[in-house]
C-alpha positions in Angstrom: -17.9 -8.5 12.2 -18.0 -6.7 8.7 -17.7 -3.3 8.0 -21.6 -3.2 6.7 -22.7 -4.8 10.2 -20.8 -2.0 12.3 -23.2 0.4 11.2 -24.5 2.2 14.2 -22.4 1.0 16.5 -18.8 1.8 18.4 -15.7 0.6 19.9 -13.2 1.8 22.0 -10.9 0.0 19.4 -11.0 -0.9 16.1 -8.6 -3.0 13.7 -8.9 -2.4 9.8 -7.0 -5.4 8.4 -6.6 -6.2 4.4 -6.9 -2.6 3.5 -5.8 -2.9 0.3 -6.0 -1.5 -3.5 -8.2 -3.9 -5.2 -9.8 -5.0 -2.1 -11.0 -1.8 -1.0 -12.5 -0.5 -3.1 -13.5 -3.9 -4.8 -12.6 -4.8 -8.1 -15.2 -2.9 -10.5 -15.2 -3.6 -14.4 -15.4 -0.2 -16.2 -17.1 -1.8 -19.2 -19.9 -3.0 -16.9 -20.7 0.7 -15.6 -21.4 4.1 -16.9 -19.5 6.7 -15.8 -22.1 8.0 -13.2 -22.6 4.5 -11.8 -19.0 3.6 -11.5 -18.9 7.1 -9.6 -21.5 6.0 -7.4 -20.1 2.6 -6.2 -16.6 4.4 -5.8 -18.9 6.6 -3.6 -20.5 3.7 -1.4 -17.5 1.9 -0.9 -15.3 5.0 0.4 -18.2 5.8 2.7 -18.3 2.5 4.1 -14.7 2.4 4.7 -15.4 5.6 6.3 -18.2 4.5 8.5 -15.9 1.6 9.5 -12.7 3.6 10.6 -15.1 6.5 12.6 -16.8 3.5 14.6 -13.4 3.5 17.1 -13.9 5.7 19.7 -10.5 5.5 21.3 -7.9 3.8 19.0 -8.1 2.9 15.2 -5.2 0.8 13.7 -5.4 0.0 9.6 -3.4 -2.8 8.1 -2.5 -3.9 4.5 0.1 -5.3 2.6 1.3 -4.9 -1.0 -0.3 -1.2 -2.0 -2.7 0.3 0.2 -5.9 1.2 -1.0 -6.4 4.9 -2.4 -9.2 5.4 0.1 -6.3 5.9 2.9 
């Protein structure tokens, strides 16, 4: 299930895998966004990760390889 589809649901256990820098937040080209648009895009990514993590009722596990996302 994607993080987008998880909105409004709840699970006993949630595993978030691949929470690495470059994946979450996704790649953003600085030159294609104004500062305001870039800040808004990063806020949406952070909020989406928060929604995914808070779907866990009892247990949450997060994995990554290399550099973990700055959002953790």
